[in-house]
Every structure is written in C-alpha cells, then in structure tokens.
C-alpha atoms as a printed R data frame, in Angstrom:
    type eleno elety resid chain resno        x        y       z
1   ATOM     1    CA   UNK     A     1 -210.127 -165.948 118.808
2   ATOM     2    CA   UNK     A     2 -207.194 -168.303 119.132
3   ATOM     3    CA   UNK     A     3 -204.499 -166.954 121.417
4   ATOM     4    CA   UNK     A     4 -200.998 -167.394 120.014
5   ATOM     5    CA   UNK     A     5 -198.515 -168.478 122.639
6   ATOM     6    CA   UNK     A     6 -194.870 -167.794 121.942
7   ATOM     7    CA   UNK     A     7 -191.927 -169.496 123.584
8   ATOM     8    CA   UNK     A     8 -189.682 -167.508 125.899
9   ATOM     9    CA   UNK     A     9 -186.922 -167.516 123.271
10  ATOM    10    CA   UNK     A    10 -189.269 -166.262 120.544
11  ATOM    11    CA   UNK     A    11 -190.678 -163.495 122.728
12  ATOM    12    CA   UNK     A    12 -187.220 -162.423 123.879
13  ATOM    13    CA   UNK     A    13 -185.950 -162.201 120.309
14  ATOM    14    CA   UNK     A    14 -189.075 -160.328 119.258
15  ATOM    15    CA   UNK     A    15 -188.344 -157.703 121.912
16  ATOM    16    CA   UNK     A    16 -184.726 -157.443 120.751
17  ATOM    17    CA   UNK     A    17 -185.771 -157.203 117.094
18  ATOM    18    CA   UNK     A    18 -188.225 -154.420 117.888
19  ATOM    19    CA   UNK     A    19 -185.692 -152.563 120.008
20  ATOM    20    CA   UNK     A    20 -183.056 -152.812 117.282
21  ATOM    21    CA   UNK     A    21 -185.505 -151.425 114.736
22  ATOM    22    CA   UNK     A    22 -186.384 -148.469 116.945
23  ATOM    23    CA   UNK     A    23 -182.779 -147.816 117.942
24  ATOM    24    CA   UNK     A    24 -181.946 -147.679 114.242
25  ATOM    25    CA   UNK     A    25 -184.847 -145.330 113.525
26  ATOM    26    CA   UNK     A    26 -184.872 -143.057 116.595
27  ATOM    27    CA   UNK     A    27 -181.714 -143.890 118.502
28  ATOM    28    CA   UNK     A    28 -181.282 -145.538 121.885
29  ATOM    29    CA   UNK     A    29 -181.486 -142.309 123.881
30  ATOM    30    CA   UNK     A    30 -184.775 -141.306 122.235
31  ATOM    31    CA   UNK     A    31 -186.439 -144.715 122.462
32  ATOM    32    CA   UNK     A    32 -188.338 -145.631 125.621
33  ATOM    33    CA   UNK     A    33 -189.424 -149.054 126.793
34  ATOM    34    CA   UNK     A    34 -192.983 -147.825 126.219
35  ATOM    35    CA   UNK     A    35 -192.116 -147.200 122.557
36  ATOM    36    CA   UNK     A    36 -190.923 -150.785 122.282
37  ATOM    37    CA   UNK     A    37 -193.937 -152.402 123.933
38  ATOM    38    CA   UNK     A    38 -196.359 -150.147 122.061
39  ATOM    39    CA   UNK     A    39 -194.854 -151.170 118.723
40  ATOM    40    CA   UNK     A    40 -195.093 -154.818 119.770
41  ATOM    41    CA   UNK     A    41 -198.611 -154.438 121.104
42  ATOM    42    CA   UNK     A    42 -197.792 -155.968 124.486
43  ATOM    43    CA   UNK     A    43 -197.877 -154.803 128.098
44  ATOM    44    CA   UNK     A    44 -194.881 -153.162 129.781
45  ATOM    45    CA   UNK     A    45 -194.678 -156.121 132.131
46  ATOM    46    CA   UNK     A    46 -193.871 -158.410 129.207
47  ATOM    47    CA   UNK     A    47 -190.672 -156.504 128.459
48  ATOM    48    CA   UNK     A    48 -189.636 -156.275 132.092
49  ATOM    49    CA   UNK     A    49 -190.206 -159.999 132.530
50  ATOM    50    CA   UNK     A    50 -187.277 -160.589 130.148
51  ATOM    51    CA   UNK     A    51 -185.201 -157.459 130.752
52  ATOM    52    CA   UNK     A    52 -184.909 -155.569 134.020
53  ATOM    53    CA   UNK     A    53 -184.173 -152.257 132.298
54  ATOM    54    CA   UNK     A    54 -183.568 -150.639 128.928
55  ATOM    55    CA   UNK     A    55 -179.833 -150.882 129.603
56  ATOM    56    CA   UNK     A    56 -180.013 -154.645 130.211
57  ATOM    57    CA   UNK     A    57 -181.991 -154.950 126.972
58  ATOM    58    CA   UNK     A    58 -179.281 -152.979 125.149
59  ATOM    59    CA   UNK     A    59 -176.568 -155.228 126.565
60  ATOM    60    CA   UNK     A    60 -178.504 -158.303 125.444
61  ATOM    61    CA   UNK     A    61 -178.936 -156.851 121.949
62  ATOM    62    CA   UNK     A    62 -175.219 -156.150 121.522
63  ATOM    63    CA   UNK     A    63 -174.392 -159.576 122.956
64  ATOM    64    CA   UNK     A    64 -176.690 -161.219 120.399
65  ATOM    65    CA   UNK     A    65 -175.080 -159.291 117.556
66  ATOM    66    CA   UNK     A    66 -171.584 -160.202 118.711
67  ATOM    67    CA   UNK     A    67 -172.431 -163.855 119.192
68  ATOM    68    CA   UNK     A    68 -172.084 -164.887 115.544
69  ATOM    69    CA   UNK     A    69 -168.819 -162.978 115.186
70  ATOM    70    CA   UNK     A    70 -167.454 -164.539 118.361
71  ATOM    71    CA   UNK     A    71 -168.306 -168.008 117.042
72  ATOM    72    CA   UNK     A    72 -166.304 -167.289 113.873
73  ATOM    73    CA   UNK     A    73 -163.342 -166.053 115.921
74  ATOM    74    CA   UNK     A    74 -163.535 -169.094 118.193
75  ATOM    75    CA   UNK     A    75 -163.550 -171.516 115.258
76  ATOM    76    CA   UNK     A    76 -160.482 -169.873 113.722
77  ATOM    77    CA   UNK     A    77 -158.461 -169.230 116.875
78  ATOM    78    CA   UNK     A    78 -158.925 -172.761 118.227
79  ATOM    79    CA   UNK     A    79 -158.371 -174.457 114.881
80  ATOM    80    CA   UNK     A    80 -155.339 -176.639 115.607
81  ATOM    81    CA   UNK     A    81 -154.397 -176.889 111.928
82  ATOM    82    CA   UNK     A    82 -153.635 -173.161 111.675
83  ATOM    83    CA   UNK     A    83 -150.539 -171.291 112.824
84  ATOM    84    CA   UNK     A    84 -150.866 -168.148 114.924
85  ATOM    85    CA   UNK     A    85 -149.661 -166.100 111.960
86  ATOM    86    CA   UNK     A    86 -152.405 -167.501 109.730
87  ATOM    87    CA   UNK     A    87 -154.947 -166.721 112.421
88  ATOM    88    CA   UNK     A    88 -153.825 -163.117 112.908
89  ATOM    89    CA   UNK     A    89 -153.867 -162.703 109.119
90  ATOM    90    CA   UNK     A    90 -157.488 -163.850 109.122
91  ATOM    91    CA   UNK     A    91 -158.372 -161.355 111.853
92  ATOM    92    CA   UNK     A    92 -156.873 -158.414 109.962
93  ATOM    93    CA   UNK     A    93 -158.652 -159.332 106.728
94  ATOM    94    CA   UNK     A    94 -161.909 -160.145 108.499
95  ATOM    95    CA   UNK     A    95 -161.947 -156.782 110.268
96  ATOM    96    CA   UNK     A    96 -160.693 -154.548 107.448
97  ATOM    97    CA   UNK     A    97 -161.922 -156.180 104.230
98  ATOM    98    CA   UNK     A    98 -165.143 -157.423 105.862
99  ATOM    99    CA   UNK     A    99 -165.534 -160.503 103.603
100 ATOM   100    CA   UNK     A   100 -168.559 -161.745 105.562
101 ATOM   101    CA   UNK     A   101 -170.347 -158.378 105.750
102 ATOM   102    CA   UNK     A   102 -170.296 -158.293 109.542
103 ATOM   103    CA   UNK     A   103 -169.709 -154.526 109.616
104 ATOM   104    CA   UNK     A   104 -173.240 -153.916 108.315
105 ATOM   105    CA   UNK     A   105 -174.671 -155.408 111.507
106 ATOM   106    CA   UNK     A   106 -173.573 -152.344 113.449
107 ATOM   107    CA   UNK     A   107 -174.264 -149.576 110.938
108 ATOM   108    CA   UNK     A   108 -177.350 -148.524 112.877
109 ATOM   109    CA   UNK     A   109 -174.990 -147.422 115.669
110 ATOM   110    CA   UNK     A   110 -173.992 -144.439 113.528
111 ATOM   111    CA   UNK     A   111 -177.213 -142.742 114.653
112 ATOM   112    CA   UNK     A   112 -176.352 -139.683 116.756
113 ATOM   113    CA   UNK     A   113 -178.487 -140.956 119.635
114 ATOM   114    CA   UNK     A   114 -176.743 -144.337 119.860
115 ATOM   115    CA   UNK     A   115 -173.637 -143.273 121.789
116 ATOM   116    CA   UNK     A   116 -174.614 -145.510 124.704
117 ATOM   117    CA   UNK     A   117 -174.878 -148.533 122.425
118 ATOM   118    CA   UNK     A   118 -171.490 -147.791 120.899
119 ATOM   119    CA   UNK     A   119 -169.979 -147.732 124.364
120 ATOM   120    CA   UNK     A   120 -171.638 -151.040 125.243
121 ATOM   121    CA   UNK     A   121 -170.315 -152.548 122.011
122 ATOM   122    CA   UNK     A   122 -166.739 -151.478 122.741
123 ATOM   123    CA   UNK     A   123 -166.834 -152.753 126.322
124 ATOM   124    CA   UNK     A   124 -168.344 -156.099 125.348
125 ATOM   125    CA   UNK     A   125 -165.868 -156.490 122.493
126 ATOM   126    CA   UNK     A   126 -162.900 -156.031 124.821
127 ATOM   127    CA   UNK     A   127 -164.353 -158.298 127.519
128 ATOM   128    CA   UNK     A   128 -165.512 -161.103 125.208
129 ATOM   129    CA   UNK     A   129 -162.671 -161.201 122.700
130 ATOM   130    CA   UNK     A   130 -159.616 -160.502 124.857
131 ATOM   131    CA   UNK     A   131 -159.427 -164.105 126.174
132 ATOM   132    CA   UNK     A   132 -159.522 -165.411 122.584
133 ATOM   133    CA   UNK     A   133 -156.793 -163.063 121.385
134 ATOM   134    CA   UNK     A   134 -154.730 -163.789 124.490
135 ATOM   135    CA   UNK     A   135 -154.747 -167.504 123.672
136 ATOM   136    CA   UNK     A   136 -153.753 -166.675 120.096
137 ATOM   137    CA   UNK     A   137 -150.843 -164.550 121.343
138 ATOM   138    CA   UNK     A   138 -149.676 -167.341 123.628
139 ATOM   139    CA   UNK     A   139 -149.784 -169.769 120.712
140 ATOM   140    CA   UNK     A   140 -147.705 -167.341 118.639
141 ATOM   141    CA   UNK     A   141 -145.139 -167.099 121.431
142 ATOM   142    CA   UNK     A   142 -144.972 -170.879 121.749
143 ATOM   143    CA   UNK     A   143 -144.445 -171.235 118.009
144 ATOM   144    CA   UNK     A   144 -141.680 -168.631 118.078
145 ATOM   145    CA   UNK     A   145 -143.671 -166.466 115.649
146 ATOM   146    CA   UNK     A   146 -144.568 -163.732 118.160
147 ATOM   147    CA   UNK     A   147 -142.470 -162.250 120.919
148 ATOM   148    CA   UNK     A   148 -145.014 -160.735 123.295
149 ATOM   149    CA   UNK     A   149 -144.229 -159.932 126.914
150 ATOM   150    CA   UNK     A   150 -147.844 -159.502 128.042
151 ATOM   151    CA   UNK     A   151 -150.285 -161.399 125.763
152 ATOM   152    CA   UNK     A   152 -153.388 -160.011 127.488
153 ATOM   153    CA   UNK     A   153 -152.413 -156.338 127.292
154 ATOM   154    CA   UNK     A   154 -151.436 -156.694 123.639
155 ATOM   155    CA   UNK     A   155 -154.791 -158.360 122.946
156 ATOM   156    CA   UNK     A   156 -156.615 -155.482 124.632
157 ATOM   157    CA   UNK     A   157 -154.643 -152.852 122.723
158 ATOM   158    CA   UNK     A   158 -155.194 -154.625 119.407
159 ATOM   159    CA   UNK     A   159 -158.954 -154.879 119.982
160 ATOM   160    CA   UNK     A   160 -159.194 -151.304 121.238
161 ATOM   161    CA   UNK     A   161 -157.481 -150.023 118.101
162 ATOM   162    CA   UNK     A   162 -159.471 -152.146 115.682
163 ATOM   163    CA   UNK     A   163 -162.772 -151.302 117.360
164 ATOM   164    CA   UNK     A   164 -162.201 -147.655 118.222
165 ATOM   165    CA   UNK     A   165 -159.884 -145.784 115.916
166 ATOM   166    CA   UNK     A   166 -160.928 -147.645 112.756
167 ATOM   167    CA   UNK     A   167 -164.515 -148.324 113.837
168 ATOM   168    CA   UNK     A   168 -166.821 -147.131 111.061
169 ATOM   169    CA   UNK     A   169 -169.798 -147.107 113.450
170 ATOM   170    CA   UNK     A   170 -168.000 -144.526 115.574
171 ATOM   171    CA   UNK     A   171 -166.176 -142.361 113.024
172 ATOM   172    CA   UNK     A   172 -168.126 -143.313 109.880
173 ATOM   173    CA   UNK     A   173 -164.926 -144.226 108.046
174 ATOM   174    CA   UNK     A   174 -165.365 -145.982 104.726
175 ATOM   175    CA   UNK     A   175 -163.377 -149.128 103.964
176 ATOM   176    CA   UNK     A   176 -160.427 -147.292 102.382
177 ATOM   177    CA   UNK     A   177 -160.226 -144.833 105.272
178 ATOM   178    CA   UNK     A   178 -160.186 -147.662 107.817
179 ATOM   179    CA   UNK     A   179 -157.450 -149.510 105.951
180 ATOM   180    CA   UNK     A   180 -155.366 -146.335 105.594
181 ATOM   181    CA   UNK     A   181 -155.380 -145.914 109.367
182 ATOM   182    CA   UNK     A   182 -154.290 -149.484 110.015
183 ATOM   183    CA   UNK     A   183 -151.479 -149.114 107.472
184 ATOM   184    CA   UNK     A   184 -150.365 -145.975 109.296
185 ATOM   185    CA   UNK     A   185 -149.719 -147.941 112.477
186 ATOM   186    CA   UNK     A   186 -148.649 -151.200 110.845
187 ATOM   187    CA   UNK     A   187 -145.161 -150.887 112.313
188 ATOM   188    CA   UNK     A   188 -146.692 -150.390 115.779
189 ATOM   189    CA   UNK     A   189 -148.581 -153.666 115.512
190 ATOM   190    CA   UNK     A   190 -145.458 -155.442 114.272
191 ATOM   191    CA   UNK     A   191 -143.520 -154.104 117.240
192 ATOM   192    CA   UNK     A   192 -146.247 -155.155 119.690
193 ATOM   193    CA   UNK     A   193 -146.379 -158.694 118.337
194 ATOM   194    CA   UNK     A   194 -142.618 -158.885 117.972
195 ATOM   195    CA   UNK     A   195 -142.603 -159.804 114.280
196 ATOM   196    CA   UNK     A   196 -140.200 -158.600 111.565
197 ATOM   197    CA   UNK     A   197 -140.949 -155.393 109.668
198 ATOM   198    CA   UNK     A   198 -143.358 -156.029 106.786
199 ATOM   199    CA   UNK     A   199 -144.809 -159.182 108.322
200 ATOM   200    CA   UNK     A   200 -148.199 -157.479 108.757
201 ATOM   201    CA   UNK     A   201 -148.288 -155.956 105.291
202 ATOM   202    CA   UNK     A   202 -151.931 -156.228 104.226
203 ATOM   203    CA   UNK     A   203 -151.152 -157.551 100.748
204 ATOM   204    CA   UNK     A   204 -149.197 -160.406 102.352
205 ATOM   205    CA   UNK     A   205 -151.930 -161.116 104.903
206 ATOM   206    CA   UNK     A   206 -154.596 -161.120 102.195
207 ATOM   207    CA   UNK     A   207 -152.641 -163.657 100.172
208 ATOM   208    CA   UNK     A   208 -152.373 -165.957 103.193
209 ATOM   209    CA   UNK     A   209 -156.096 -165.683 103.871
210 ATOM   210    CA   UNK     A   210 -156.940 -166.277 100.225
211 ATOM   211    CA   UNK     A   211 -155.008 -169.551 100.292
212 ATOM   212    CA   UNK     A   212 -156.109 -170.796 103.721
213 ATOM   213    CA   UNK     A   213 -159.688 -169.482 103.898
214 ATOM   214    CA   UNK     A   214 -160.697 -168.886 100.265
215 ATOM   215    CA   UNK     A   215 -161.607 -165.249 100.947
C-alpha cells in the first residue's frame, strides 16, 4: 500500500476543516480532540504536533476565517485613491448588507455550545481590526472629514458594536434586525466620528458604495 504523505500546510488545514465540521455539528464545548483525530483517522499526536491544545486550535480556526475578511479590509483601507468617507461607507455596507456573503462563514457559531468560539471571534476581531480602523480614522481627521479625539478608542467602540450588538452569530438577528439596530444608533456613530447629522444614513452610504465598488 502506498503511503500518502501530506505537507504540513495540508495536514494543518485538514485538522482545522475537521474541527470546524465537528464544532458546527456538536459545538466546541462538546467536541474533544479525540473526536477530531478519530474522524480524521490519525493519532492524537498528529493533532498536538500542530496545535498545543483545543483552545489553540480554536484560535487558529477563527484566525483562518478572519484572514480573508482582513485582506479585504486592508485592500480598501489602504487604497490611496479612496477618501476616508468612502472607506467607512464600504465598511457599513460590507458589514450590514453582506454583499460578499462573509456572514455565512460564522453561522456555525450560533450553536449553543460554541460560546467559547464566539468569544474568541470577538477578541480577535478587536485585536486584528482596530489598527486598520485607527489608520482610517486618522486619515479622516487629516482630510477634515472626521473629528475624532481618540482614533483608537473610536475604532474599538465601532468594532465592538458591529460585532456584538448586531452580530447575528451571537443574537441570531436577521439582516433587517441588524440594520434596524444600526439605524437606531446612527446619530451616536455620527457623533463619535464627528460628522454632520445624516452623513451616515445607510441609503447615502449604499449609493456611495454602489458607485465606487459596484456593490
């Protein structure tokens, strides 16, 4: 019998794929590392060679899922042809209208036994995306579009709101329910960013994104 040798990257992703499948089916809390290796048909040592614990595996899984989203944010936020206002418009539409379908990636987190994964997602989102949003806020200040005293704190608050209160993986809101909640605090966001009233009206932001990004 020919033994199939997989690269480290292939094996690592296979472990993450299997874990994601089981977390979706049984939940993180009810899935053991033995469940994962048994489904893969490999020894326990194979998993622990790549991940020191189930928690480190969970962190790696969330990091992998966020990676594509972070790349999209990076491309937009550091696009020198766009104004800060156009970029923040893209973020609102991307998060609320979900034109790329990124919300579906995290639907498995709605499982009752995935509270730990939801917490990891929120922490990683704040840690990974705050520097990007901070740079965007600084750009907006420099352009005279925003008037923000503390760009980092505003970035953290914005991300916390988007990914907690209106997070469908946490509260199981549908699209309309998420949008209704953002509209309810629209004036709060406008105050935080120091823009005129109505500047963050979703219909206006959608029009900007339609023109600049073809969404």
